[in-house]
C-alpha positions in Angstrom: 87.4 95.6 90.1 89.5 98.8 90.3 91.0 100.3 87.1 93.2 103.4 87.0 93.6 105.5 83.9 96.3 108.2 83.8 96.9 110.4 80.8 93.5 109.9 79.2 92.4 113.5 79.9 94.6 116.0 78.0 95.8 119.0 79.9 93.6 121.4 77.9 90.5 119.4 78.8 91.6 119.2 82.4 91.7 123.0 82.4 88.2 123.3 80.8 86.8 120.9 83.3 88.3 122.9 86.2 86.9 126.1 84.9 83.4 124.5 84.6 83.8 123.3 88.2 84.6 126.8 89.4 81.4 128.1 87.9 79.2 125.2 89.2 76.1 125.7 91.4 77.0 124.2 94.8 74.7 122.5 97.4 75.3 121.7 101.0 75.1 118.1 102.2 74.9 114.7 100.6 71.6 113.5 99.1 72.5 109.9 100.2 73.4 110.8 103.8 70.9 113.0 105.6 71.8 111.9 109.1 75.2 113.6 109.3 75.3 116.6 111.6 74.8 120.0 109.9 78.3 121.1 111.1 79.8 118.2 109.3 78.1 118.5 105.9 80.0 118.4 102.7 79.4 120.4 99.5 78.5 119.0 96.1 77.3 120.0 92.6 75.0 117.9 90.4 76.1 117.8 86.8 74.0 116.7 83.9 75.2 114.7 80.9 75.2 117.9 79.0 77.6 119.5 81.6 79.9 116.5 81.1 79.8 116.9 77.3 80.5 120.7 77.5 83.4 120.2 79.8 85.0 117.7 77.4 85.2 115.0 80.1 82.5 112.9 78.4 84.6 112.2 75.4 87.5 111.0 77.6 85.3 108.8 79.8 83.6 107.3 76.8 86.9 105.6 76.0 86.6 103.4 79.1 82.8 103.4 80.0 79.7 103.4 77.8 77.2 106.1 78.8 74.2 103.8 77.9 73.6 103.1 81.6 74.5 106.6 82.9 72.6 107.5 86.1 74.1 110.7 87.5 77.2 112.9 88.0 78.2 114.6 91.2 81.1 117.0 91.7 82.4 116.6 95.2 84.1 119.5 96.9 86.0 118.6 100.0 87.9 120.8 102.5 90.6 120.1 105.1 89.0 118.5 108.2 85.8 117.4 106.4 84.0 114.3 107.7 84.3 111.3 105.4 82.7 107.9 106.1 83.1 104.5 104.5 80.2 103.9 102.1 79.1 102.1 99.0 77.0 102.8 95.9 75.4 99.4 95.4 74.2 98.5 91.9 76.6 100.9 90.1 79.8 101.2 88.4 81.6 104.3 89.5 84.1 106.4 87.6 86.0 109.1 89.6 87.9 111.9 88.0 90.4 113.9 90.1 89.9 117.4 88.9 92.5 119.6 90.7 95.2 120.7 88.3 98.0 120.5 90.8 98.3 118.1 93.8 101.5 117.8 95.7 102.9 115.1 98.0 101.9 115.8 101.6 98.5 117.3 100.7 96.8 113.9 101.4 93.2 113.6 100.1 93.7 110.0 98.9 90.8 107.7 98.1 90.7 104.6 100.4 89.1 101.6 98.7 88.8 98.4 100.7 91.6 99.6 103.0 94.0 100.3 100.1 95.2 103.8 99.4 94.9 105.4 95.9 96.8 108.7 95.5 94.9 111.8 94.4 96.5 112.4 91.0 95.4 115.3 88.8 93.7 114.1 85.6 93.3 110.5 86.8 90.2 108.4 86.1 89.5 105.6 88.5 86.8 103.0 87.8 85.4 100.7 90.4 82.4 98.6 91.4 80.2 100.9 93.5 79.6 98.0 95.9 83.2 98.3 97.1 83.5 100.1 100.4 85.4 103.4 100.0 86.1 106.8 101.6 88.3 109.8 101.3 91.3 110.7 103.5 90.8 114.5 104.2 93.4 116.7 102.6 95.9 118.5 104.8 95.7 122.1 105.7 98.9 122.9 103.8 97.3 122.1 100.5 94.5 123.8 98.5 91.3 124.8 100.3 89.3 122.6 97.9 89.7 119.1 96.6 87.4 118.3 93.6 86.4 114.9 92.4 83.8 114.2 89.7 81.9 111.0 90.4 80.0 109.5 87.5 77.5 106.7 88.3 76.4 104.0 85.8 73.7 101.5 86.6 74.8 97.9 86.5 72.8 95.2 84.9 71.5 92.7 87.4 73.5 89.9 85.9 76.9 91.8 86.1 
């Protein structure tokens, strides 16, 4: 199950979200992958439900996903040449938000889901079953230094 939603996040909300990302507290590494070499670690920021509400993104996501089973929210910061591995988030529904305000052809940074390429499109929401294998194609060095994705995790009921 992969659903793509373009044009659900108005430009003014996209700008507010981006400003909130710029002032986030950043951490090195992934909490779900401690075995990756320290010179290959990525950077993330944990956001609360209140952070999502303040940014305005909550109201947009609420149109496609109930927050009743909200588990966590992570803002991923990737850089050219970062290490990305195929992984899953078993037992969750995952909603990704592509937060950069501008992204041009040739900058790469696509999401790869079960071998299929999904373009990094500013303002896009992508919903998927967390059990589906996915990874990120690193962005090219000709693009921005940082690629931001907000990942919202929702616990799935056992019978789903």
